[in-house]
Residue frames as a rotation matrix with the C-alpha (Angstrom) as fourth column:
VAL 1
-0.386 0.255 0.887 -10.47
-0.532 0.724 -0.439 10.04
-0.754 -0.641 -0.144 9.84
LEU 2
-0.426 0.214 -0.879 -11.17
-0.783 0.401 0.477 7.10
0.454 0.891 -0.003 7.61
GLY 3
-0.217 0.423 0.880 -13.73
-0.649 0.610 -0.454 4.43
-0.729 -0.670 0.142 8.48
VAL 4
-0.437 -0.005 -0.900 -14.04
-0.793 0.473 0.382 1.15
0.424 0.881 -0.211 6.61
PHE 5
0.331 0.511 0.794 -16.19
-0.693 0.702 -0.163 -1.94
-0.640 -0.496 0.586 6.94
GLY 6
-0.384 -0.557 -0.736 -14.82
-0.903 0.392 0.175 -5.18
0.191 0.732 -0.654 5.58
GLY 7
0.713 0.639 -0.287 -15.72
-0.612 0.768 0.191 -8.79
0.342 0.040 0.939 5.04
GLY 8
0.843 -0.299 0.448 -14.11
-0.139 0.684 0.717 -11.96
-0.520 -0.666 0.534 6.33
GLN 9
0.692 -0.613 0.382 -11.69
0.705 0.459 -0.541 -12.32
0.156 0.643 0.750 3.44
ASN 10
0.390 -0.550 0.738 -10.06
-0.098 -0.822 -0.561 -9.05
0.916 0.147 -0.374 4.56
LYS 11
0.859 -0.036 0.510 -9.45
-0.512 -0.080 0.855 -10.31
0.010 -0.996 -0.087 8.09
SER 12
0.698 -0.710 -0.097 -5.74
0.672 0.695 -0.254 -11.02
0.248 0.112 0.962 7.77
GLN 13
0.178 -0.733 -0.656 -2.36
0.637 -0.422 0.645 -9.58
-0.750 -0.533 0.392 8.65
ILE 14
-0.510 -0.353 0.784 -2.26
0.852 -0.333 0.404 -8.03
0.118 0.874 0.471 5.15
ILE 15
0.377 0.713 0.591 -5.09
0.548 -0.686 0.479 -5.58
0.747 0.143 -0.650 5.95
VAL 16
0.804 -0.172 -0.569 -3.36
0.490 -0.350 0.799 -4.67
-0.337 -0.921 -0.197 9.22
LYS 17
-0.232 -0.973 -0.009 -0.09
0.743 -0.183 0.644 -3.94
-0.628 0.143 0.765 7.41
PHE 18
-0.248 0.222 0.943 -1.93
0.827 -0.459 0.326 -1.95
0.505 0.860 -0.070 4.76
TRP 19
0.757 0.615 0.219 -3.59
0.406 -0.706 0.580 0.36
0.512 -0.351 -0.784 7.33
LEU 20
0.522 -0.673 -0.524 -0.32
0.542 -0.212 0.813 0.73
-0.658 -0.708 0.254 9.27
TYR 21
-0.469 -0.686 0.557 1.26
0.861 -0.212 0.463 1.80
-0.199 0.696 0.690 5.99
VAL 22
0.122 0.623 0.772 -1.56
0.711 -0.598 0.370 4.28
0.692 0.504 -0.516 5.28
VAL 23
0.940 0.277 -0.199 -1.37
0.335 -0.637 0.694 6.07
0.066 -0.719 -0.692 8.63
ARG 24
0.248 -0.935 -0.256 2.41
0.598 -0.060 0.800 6.18
-0.763 -0.351 0.544 8.37
THR 25
-0.628 -0.668 0.399 2.68
0.661 -0.187 0.727 7.56
-0.410 0.720 0.559 4.82
THR 26
-0.242 0.601 0.762 -0.38
0.676 -0.459 0.576 9.74
0.696 0.655 -0.295 4.23
ASN 27
-0.799 0.018 0.601 -2.08
-0.322 -0.857 -0.402 12.69
0.508 -0.515 0.691 5.90
ILE 28
0.297 0.904 -0.308 -4.79
-0.151 0.364 0.919 10.38
0.943 -0.226 0.245 7.29
GLU 29
-0.279 -0.392 0.877 -4.73
-0.852 -0.321 -0.414 10.64
0.444 -0.862 -0.245 11.09
THR 30
-0.524 0.171 0.835 -6.88
-0.536 0.696 -0.479 7.65
-0.662 -0.698 -0.273 12.10
VAL 31
-0.481 0.415 -0.772 -8.47
-0.614 0.470 0.635 4.60
0.626 0.779 0.029 10.49
ASP 32
-0.330 0.464 0.822 -11.28
-0.661 0.508 -0.553 2.49
-0.674 -0.726 0.139 11.93
HIS 33
-0.540 0.141 -0.830 -11.90
-0.643 0.567 0.515 -0.84
0.543 0.812 -0.216 10.20
ARG 34
-0.275 0.556 0.784 -14.93
-0.733 0.407 -0.545 -2.77
-0.622 -0.725 0.296 11.47
PHE 35
-0.969 -0.040 -0.243 -15.81
-0.183 0.778 0.601 -6.25
0.165 0.627 -0.762 10.27
PHE 36
-0.098 0.993 -0.073 -19.39
-0.800 -0.035 0.598 -7.31
0.591 0.117 0.798 9.61
CYS 37
-0.448 0.119 0.886 -21.00
-0.631 0.660 -0.408 -9.76
-0.633 -0.742 -0.221 11.99
CYS 38
-0.974 0.131 0.183 -22.27
0.214 0.794 0.569 -12.99
-0.070 0.593 -0.802 10.45
GLY 39
-0.208 0.968 0.137 -25.70
0.970 0.223 -0.101 -12.42
-0.129 0.112 -0.985 8.90
HIS 40
0.634 0.351 -0.689 -25.23
0.324 -0.930 -0.175 -8.65
-0.702 -0.112 -0.703 8.72
SER 41
-0.267 -0.859 0.437 -23.48
0.719 0.125 0.684 -8.35
-0.642 0.497 0.584 5.39
TYR 42
0.589 0.481 0.650 -25.30
0.793 -0.499 -0.349 -5.41
0.157 0.721 -0.675 3.78
ASN 43
-0.412 -0.770 -0.487 -22.94
0.732 -0.598 0.326 -2.55
-0.542 -0.222 0.810 3.03
GLU 44
0.234 0.520 -0.821 -23.89
-0.009 -0.844 -0.537 0.95
-0.972 0.133 -0.193 1.86
CYS 45
-0.413 -0.489 -0.768 -21.91
-0.730 -0.327 0.601 0.51
-0.545 0.809 -0.222 -1.34
ASP 46
-0.650 0.225 0.726 -23.87
0.375 0.926 0.049 -2.64
-0.661 0.304 -0.686 -2.32
GLN 47
0.471 0.879 -0.077 -26.56
0.429 -0.304 -0.850 -0.40
-0.771 0.368 -0.521 -3.81
ASP 48
0.319 -0.449 -0.835 -23.90
-0.684 -0.719 0.126 1.50
-0.656 0.531 -0.536 -5.80
PHE 49
-0.766 -0.619 0.176 -22.46
-0.363 0.641 0.676 -1.73
-0.531 0.454 -0.716 -7.18
GLY 50
-0.215 0.794 0.568 -26.00
0.607 0.565 -0.559 -2.76
-0.765 0.225 -0.603 -8.10
GLN 51
0.644 0.426 -0.635 -26.43
-0.139 -0.751 -0.645 0.43
-0.752 0.504 -0.425 -10.14
ILE 52
-0.214 -0.820 -0.530 -23.17
-0.830 -0.134 0.542 -0.25
-0.515 0.556 -0.652 -11.98
GLU 53
-0.795 -0.057 0.603 -24.19
0.099 0.970 0.222 -3.85
-0.598 0.236 -0.766 -12.69
LEU 54
0.220 0.964 0.150 -27.63
0.490 0.024 -0.871 -2.75
-0.843 0.266 -0.467 -13.97
LYS 55
0.533 -0.090 -0.841 -26.10
-0.570 -0.773 -0.278 -0.16
-0.625 0.628 -0.463 -16.33
LYS 56
-0.576 -0.816 -0.039 -23.59
-0.627 0.410 0.663 -2.74
-0.525 0.406 -0.748 -17.57
ARG 57
-0.525 0.445 0.725 -26.41
0.453 0.868 -0.206 -5.18
-0.721 0.220 -0.657 -18.44
ARG 58
0.493 0.834 -0.247 -28.31
0.278 -0.420 -0.864 -2.46
-0.824 0.358 -0.439 -20.34
ILE 59
0.132 -0.493 -0.860 -25.50
-0.784 -0.583 0.213 -1.51
-0.606 0.647 -0.463 -22.70
LYS 60
0.945 0.305 -0.117 -25.10
-0.300 0.665 -0.684 -3.49
-0.131 0.681 0.720 -25.89
GLU 61
0.427 -0.862 -0.273 -21.30
-0.451 0.059 -0.891 -3.34
0.784 0.504 -0.363 -26.21
SER 62
0.686 -0.353 -0.637 -18.82
0.660 0.671 0.339 -5.43
0.307 -0.653 0.692 -24.26
ILE 63
0.857 -0.468 0.216 -16.31
-0.515 -0.792 0.328 -3.74
0.018 -0.392 -0.920 -22.04
TYR 64
0.763 -0.623 -0.173 -12.74
0.500 0.738 -0.453 -4.69
0.410 0.259 0.875 -22.85
ILE 65
-0.286 -0.927 0.241 -10.56
0.568 -0.367 -0.737 -1.84
0.771 -0.074 0.632 -21.62
PRO 66
-0.471 0.059 -0.880 -10.41
0.857 -0.206 -0.472 0.17
-0.209 -0.977 0.047 -18.37
GLU 67
-0.990 0.069 -0.126 -11.40
-0.092 -0.977 0.190 3.43
-0.110 0.200 0.974 -20.10
HIS 68
-0.438 0.886 -0.155 -14.80
-0.063 0.141 0.988 1.93
0.897 0.443 -0.006 -20.91
TRP 69
-0.038 0.382 -0.923 -15.32
0.912 0.390 0.124 1.14
0.408 -0.838 -0.364 -17.23
TYR 70
-0.805 -0.291 -0.518 -14.32
0.491 -0.816 -0.306 4.71
-0.334 -0.500 0.799 -16.29
ASP 71
-0.873 0.485 0.045 -16.91
-0.326 -0.651 0.686 6.09
0.362 0.584 0.726 -18.72
LEU 72
-0.192 0.842 -0.505 -19.65
0.296 0.540 0.788 3.69
0.936 0.002 -0.352 -17.60
VAL 73
-0.166 0.102 -0.981 -19.20
0.979 0.138 -0.151 4.32
0.120 -0.985 -0.123 -13.85
SER 74
-0.857 -0.220 -0.466 -18.84
0.331 -0.928 -0.170 8.10
-0.395 -0.300 0.868 -14.14
SER 75
-0.792 0.605 0.086 -22.00
-0.213 -0.406 0.888 8.28
0.572 0.685 0.451 -16.27
ILE 76
-0.288 0.714 -0.639 -24.18
0.709 0.607 0.358 6.69
0.643 -0.350 -0.681 -13.56
SER 77
0.763 0.522 -0.382 -23.99
0.633 -0.479 0.608 9.35
0.135 -0.706 -0.696 -10.87
LYS 78
0.474 -0.581 0.662 -22.12
-0.212 -0.805 -0.554 12.53
0.855 0.122 -0.505 -10.01
LYS 79
0.752 -0.188 0.632 -21.33
-0.643 -0.002 0.766 11.01
-0.143 -0.982 -0.122 -6.61
PHE 80
0.764 -0.537 0.357 -19.03
0.530 0.838 0.126 8.48
-0.367 0.093 0.925 -8.30
ILE 81
0.632 -0.671 -0.387 -15.57
-0.703 -0.707 0.078 9.97
-0.326 0.223 -0.919 -8.59
VAL 82
0.929 -0.310 0.201 -13.48
0.365 0.854 -0.370 7.90
-0.057 0.417 0.907 -10.97
VAL 83
0.518 -0.843 -0.145 -9.72
-0.705 -0.516 0.487 8.12
-0.485 -0.150 -0.861 -10.51
LYS 84
0.847 -0.309 -0.432 -7.43
-0.159 0.627 -0.762 6.51
0.507 0.715 0.482 -13.05
MET 85
0.753 -0.590 0.291 -4.69
-0.219 0.192 0.957 4.63
-0.620 -0.784 0.016 -11.21
GLU 86
0.514 -0.716 -0.472 -1.12
-0.678 -0.002 -0.735 4.32
0.526 0.698 -0.486 -12.45
ASP 87
0.375 -0.461 -0.804 1.50
0.381 0.868 -0.320 1.71
0.845 -0.186 0.501 -11.54
LYS 88
-0.639 -0.722 0.266 3.09
0.107 -0.426 -0.898 4.18
0.762 -0.545 0.350 -9.11
ASP 89
-0.120 0.702 0.702 -0.20
-0.821 -0.468 0.327 4.34
0.558 -0.538 0.632 -7.16
PHE 90
0.842 0.403 -0.359 0.19
-0.205 0.854 0.478 0.75
0.499 -0.329 0.801 -5.94
ILE 91
-0.070 -0.864 0.498 2.50
-0.989 -0.006 -0.148 -0.73
0.131 -0.503 -0.854 -3.32
ASP 92
0.022 -0.045 -0.999 3.60
-0.113 0.993 -0.047 -4.31
0.993 0.114 0.017 -2.90
LEU 93
0.674 0.329 0.662 2.48
-0.648 -0.167 0.743 -5.12
0.355 -0.930 0.101 0.64
GLU 94
0.835 -0.456 -0.308 5.05
0.503 0.860 0.092 -7.90
0.223 -0.231 0.947 0.77
SER 95
-0.028 -0.884 0.467 7.71
0.368 -0.443 -0.817 -5.16
0.930 0.148 0.338 0.79
LEU 96
0.254 0.195 0.947 6.38
-0.705 -0.633 0.319 -4.16
0.662 -0.749 -0.024 4.24
GLN 97
0.738 0.124 -0.664 7.21
0.166 0.919 0.357 -7.60
0.654 -0.373 0.658 5.66
PRO 98
-0.209 -0.895 -0.395 10.55
0.682 0.156 -0.714 -6.56
0.701 -0.418 0.578 7.24
HIS 99
-0.684 -0.080 0.725 8.90
-0.219 -0.926 -0.309 -3.61
0.696 -0.370 0.615 9.03
PHE 100
0.039 0.788 0.615 6.00
-0.980 -0.090 0.177 -5.34
0.195 -0.610 0.768 10.80
LYS 101
-0.445 -0.124 0.887 5.44
-0.523 0.840 -0.144 -8.64
-0.727 -0.528 -0.439 12.58
LYS 102
-0.961 -0.019 -0.276 4.62
-0.246 0.517 0.820 -11.54
0.128 0.856 -0.501 10.28
SER 103
-0.442 0.841 -0.312 1.32
0.575 0.532 0.621 -12.45
0.689 0.095 -0.719 11.95
VAL 104
-0.500 0.425 0.755 -1.48
-0.681 -0.731 -0.040 -10.97
0.535 -0.534 0.655 14.03
PRO 105
-0.916 0.125 -0.382 -2.36
0.286 0.870 -0.401 -13.45
0.283 -0.477 -0.832 16.78
GLY 106
-0.543 0.776 -0.322 -6.10
0.572 0.060 -0.818 -13.61
-0.615 -0.628 -0.477 17.47
ILE 107
-0.920 0.155 -0.361 -7.17
-0.329 -0.807 0.490 -11.59
-0.215 0.570 0.793 14.41
ARG 108
-0.700 0.689 -0.185 -10.10
0.290 0.512 0.809 -13.93
0.652 0.513 -0.559 13.75
GLN 109
-0.098 0.670 -0.736 -11.74
0.995 0.086 -0.054 -12.78
0.027 -0.737 -0.675 16.99
MET 110
-0.736 -0.227 -0.638 -11.09
0.321 -0.946 -0.033 -9.07
-0.596 -0.229 0.770 16.35
GLN 111
0.146 0.878 0.456 -14.13
0.958 -0.009 -0.288 -7.11
-0.248 0.479 -0.842 15.14
TRP 112
0.985 0.149 0.087 -12.80
0.162 -0.970 -0.182 -3.54
0.057 0.193 -0.979 15.21
LEU 113
0.063 -0.998 0.021 -9.31
0.997 0.064 0.034 -2.47
-0.035 0.019 0.999 14.16
HIS 114
0.976 0.195 -0.102 -8.11
0.201 -0.978 0.052 1.06
-0.090 -0.072 -0.993 14.90
PHE 115
0.091 -0.971 0.221 -4.92
0.991 0.068 -0.112 2.76
0.093 0.229 0.969 13.66
GLU 116
0.904 0.176 -0.388 -3.41
0.268 -0.943 0.197 6.15
-0.332 -0.282 -0.900 14.55
LYS 117
0.635 -0.689 0.349 -0.71
0.135 -0.346 -0.928 8.25
0.760 0.637 -0.127 12.92
SER 118
0.422 -0.459 0.782 0.60
-0.834 -0.535 0.136 9.09
0.356 -0.709 -0.608 16.41
SER 119
0.045 -0.386 0.921 1.28
-0.590 0.734 0.336 5.34
-0.806 -0.559 -0.195 16.99
PRO 120
0.264 0.144 -0.954 2.23
-0.965 0.046 -0.260 4.06
0.007 0.988 0.151 13.52
ASP 121
-0.623 -0.517 -0.588 3.41
-0.514 0.836 -0.191 0.63
0.590 0.183 -0.786 14.76
THR 122
-0.887 0.322 0.331 0.42
-0.202 0.373 -0.906 -0.15
-0.415 -0.870 -0.265 17.01
LEU 123
-0.559 0.796 -0.232 -2.74
0.054 0.313 0.948 -2.09
0.827 0.518 -0.218 16.26
TYR 124
-0.773 0.483 0.410 -5.65
-0.553 -0.197 -0.810 -1.16
-0.311 -0.853 0.420 18.53
PHE 125
-0.664 0.534 -0.523 -8.50
-0.160 0.583 0.797 -3.66
0.731 0.613 -0.302 18.51
LYS 126
-0.359 0.660 0.660 -11.80
-0.863 0.035 -0.505 -4.70
-0.356 -0.751 0.557 20.06
HIS 127
-0.968 0.088 0.237 -13.58
0.136 0.971 0.197 -8.03
-0.212 0.223 -0.951 20.00
SER 128
0.038 0.999 0.037 -16.87
0.792 -0.008 -0.611 -6.21
-0.610 0.053 -0.791 19.37
ALA 129
-0.632 -0.223 0.742 -17.72
0.708 -0.557 0.434 -3.82
0.317 0.800 0.510 16.53
ALA 130
0.453 0.885 0.102 -20.34
0.719 -0.431 0.545 -2.04
0.527 -0.174 -0.832 18.63
ASP 131
-0.337 -0.440 0.832 -19.74
-0.181 -0.837 -0.516 1.36
0.924 -0.325 0.203 20.18
GLY 132
0.718 0.607 -0.340 -19.85
0.170 0.321 0.932 0.25
0.675 -0.727 0.128 23.78
LEU 133
0.900 -0.281 0.333 -17.94
-0.419 -0.353 0.837 -0.02
-0.118 -0.892 -0.435 26.98
GLU 134
0.708 -0.670 0.224 -15.17
0.646 0.743 0.176 -2.29
-0.284 0.020 0.959 25.73
MET 135
0.548 -0.634 -0.546 -11.85
-0.453 -0.774 0.443 -0.49
-0.703 0.004 -0.711 25.64
PHE 136
0.773 -0.384 -0.505 -9.37
-0.435 0.259 -0.862 -0.96
0.462 0.886 0.033 22.81
SER 137
0.682 -0.696 0.224 -6.59
0.284 0.535 0.795 -3.44
-0.673 -0.479 0.563 23.46
GLU 138
0.692 -0.480 -0.539 -3.28
-0.713 -0.570 -0.408 -2.78
-0.111 0.667 -0.737 21.79
MET 139
0.695 -0.517 0.500 -0.66
0.469 0.853 0.229 -4.85
-0.545 0.076 0.835 20.06
SER 140
0.160 -0.726 -0.668 2.73
-0.581 -0.617 0.531 -3.65
-0.798 0.303 -0.521 18.86
MET 141
0.947 0.162 0.276 3.32
0.130 0.592 -0.795 -4.67
-0.293 0.789 0.540 15.25
LYS 142
0.566 -0.804 -0.183 6.92
-0.818 -0.520 -0.247 -3.44
0.103 0.289 -0.952 15.26
VAL 143
0.731 -0.441 -0.521 9.58
0.249 0.883 -0.399 -6.02
0.636 0.162 0.755 14.51
LYS 144
0.829 -0.527 -0.189 12.15
0.142 -0.130 0.981 -6.32
-0.542 -0.840 -0.033 17.27
ASN 145
0.629 -0.655 -0.419 15.43
-0.777 -0.531 -0.337 -4.80
-0.002 0.538 -0.843 16.12
CYS 146
0.920 -0.350 0.175 17.65
0.356 0.934 -0.001 -7.57
-0.163 0.063 0.985 14.76
ARG 147
0.009 -0.988 -0.157 21.35
0.473 -0.134 0.871 -7.51
-0.881 -0.082 0.466 14.06
GLY 148
-0.582 -0.331 0.743 22.42
0.813 -0.209 0.543 -5.14
-0.024 0.920 0.391 11.34
ARG 149
-0.959 0.205 -0.197 20.85
-0.211 -0.978 0.005 -1.99
-0.192 0.047 0.980 10.02
GLN 150
-0.185 0.966 0.179 17.10
0.309 0.231 -0.923 -1.64
-0.933 -0.115 -0.341 9.98
LYS 151
-0.526 0.033 0.850 15.69
0.850 0.055 0.524 -1.57
-0.029 0.998 -0.057 6.48
GLN 152
-0.958 0.176 -0.227 14.42
-0.187 -0.982 0.030 1.75
-0.217 0.071 0.974 5.18
PHE 153
-0.164 0.972 0.170 10.63
0.324 0.216 -0.921 2.06
-0.932 -0.096 -0.350 5.18
PRO 154
-0.306 0.063 0.950 9.32
0.952 0.043 0.304 2.29
-0.021 0.997 -0.073 1.58
ASN 155
-0.682 -0.008 -0.732 9.06
0.192 -0.967 -0.169 5.96
-0.706 -0.256 0.661 0.63
THR 156
-0.777 0.552 0.303 6.21
0.347 -0.026 0.937 5.41
0.525 0.833 -0.172 -1.81
TYR 157
-0.855 0.491 -0.167 3.26
-0.102 -0.475 -0.874 7.56
-0.508 -0.731 0.456 -0.75
LEU 158
-0.329 0.855 0.401 -0.43
0.942 0.326 0.078 7.04
-0.064 0.403 -0.913 -1.40
GLN 159
-0.877 0.065 0.476 -2.25
0.082 -0.956 0.281 10.11
0.474 0.285 0.833 -2.63
C-alpha cells in the first residue's frame, strides 16, 4: 500500500496515468493519493526539506554535480535513503497515451484518488479527502478498442 499527498500542480491526468502505470507494473497493490485542501499545505516532508536546505546553506562549497547532492542528503540523517537513478529508471508518461483515456473529466473536484492492482484500468475517486461516509466513485480509464491491433503496454518496470 502506498499513500501520497500532493499539491494542486499534480492534479492532472498525468498523475492518474502515472499511478495506473505503477499498480500495473510493480508489486504495489494499492495507491491512495490525497490532495491538500486550500490552507492546509503542510506536509510531513516539509521539515525534511528544511533540514536539507539548512545544511546546504551551511556548507561553503557550491554543489554542481548529483554526487554532491547524494553526499549532502545522506549525511543529514540515517532516515534519508538516497538512491541513484539511471536513465532506465524513468518512463516517458506520454508513451502511456495510447493505453489510457486522454483526459480525466472532473479531476479538479477530486480530492482522493485510489488505484488497485486488481483493477489496473480504473480510477476510484472521492470529492473529499476525509475518511468518512462518502463511497468511492469509479471511472474507467481504458481506451475503447479501436480498429487494428492494440499497442503493447510498455514493459519497462519501476523498481
